[in-house]
C-alpha positions in Angstrom: -8.8 -15.9 -15.5 -7.7 -13.6 -13.7 -4.7 -11.7 -13.9 -2.2 -13.4 -11.8 -3.4 -17.1 -13.2 -2.1 -15.5 -16.9 1.5 -13.5 -15.2 2.0 -16.8 -13.6 0.9 -19.0 -16.4 4.1 -16.5 -19.0 6.5 -16.2 -15.8 7.0 -20.8 -15.2 6.9 -20.7 -19.0 9.8 -17.9 -19.1 11.5 -19.5 -15.6 9.9 -22.4 -15.6 9.0 -22.9 -12.2 6.3 -24.7 -10.8 3.5 -22.7 -11.1 2.4 -23.3 -7.9 5.5 -21.3 -6.6 4.1 -18.9 -3.7 2.5 -15.6 -5.5 4.3 -13.7 -2.5 8.6 -14.5 -2.9 11.0 -12.2 -4.9 11.5 -14.2 -8.7 15.3 -13.5 -7.7 16.1 -13.2 -4.2 13.7 -15.9 -3.3 13.3 -18.3 -6.7 17.0 -17.6 -8.7 15.8 -16.5 -11.1 18.4 -14.6 -13.6 19.1 -11.5 -14.9 18.3 -13.1 -18.5 15.4 -14.1 -17.6 14.0 -11.6 -16.2 14.7 -9.1 -20.2 13.0 -12.4 -21.2 10.1 -11.9 -18.6 10.0 -8.0 -19.5 9.6 -8.5 -22.9 7.4 -11.5 -23.1 4.6 -9.2 -20.8 4.8 -6.4 -22.7 4.1 -8.3 -26.3 0.7 -10.3 -23.8 -0.1 -8.0 -22.8 0.2 -5.2 -25.4 1.1 -3.3 -23.1 5.0 -0.8 -22.1 6.0 -1.6 -19.2 8.2 1.0 -17.2 11.8 -0.8 -16.5 12.0 1.5 -13.2 7.6 0.5 -12.2 9.5 -3.6 -13.5 12.5 -3.5 -11.5 10.0 -2.9 -8.6 8.1 -5.6 -8.9 9.7 -7.9 -7.4 6.3 -10.7 -7.3 4.4 -12.1 -8.5 2.0 -10.4 -7.1 3.9 -7.3 -7.5 4.3 -9.0 -11.2 0.4 -9.5 -12.1 -0.9 -5.4 -10.1 1.1 -4.3 -12.0 0.0 -4.9 -15.6 -3.0 -5.1 -14.2 -2.4 -1.1 -13.5 -0.3 -1.1 -16.9 -3.6 -2.2 -18.9 -6.2 -1.2 -17.0 -7.7 -4.0 -15.9 
């Protein structure tokens, strides 16, 4: 499974978003993901992939594309 699809599963599981949302949409400004879910998302991504995401990088990763790139880079995938 590609990284973007694995990250999509995590995002959809936490936010309840339909899996067909635009991968370039801003999760917060465009799709309305609240900050509480963003923190849950951070925790779940770190646990699922066995990584530590720097807070600054996570805050800047506002779309699914951004998040999957960040996770892939930190994971070394």
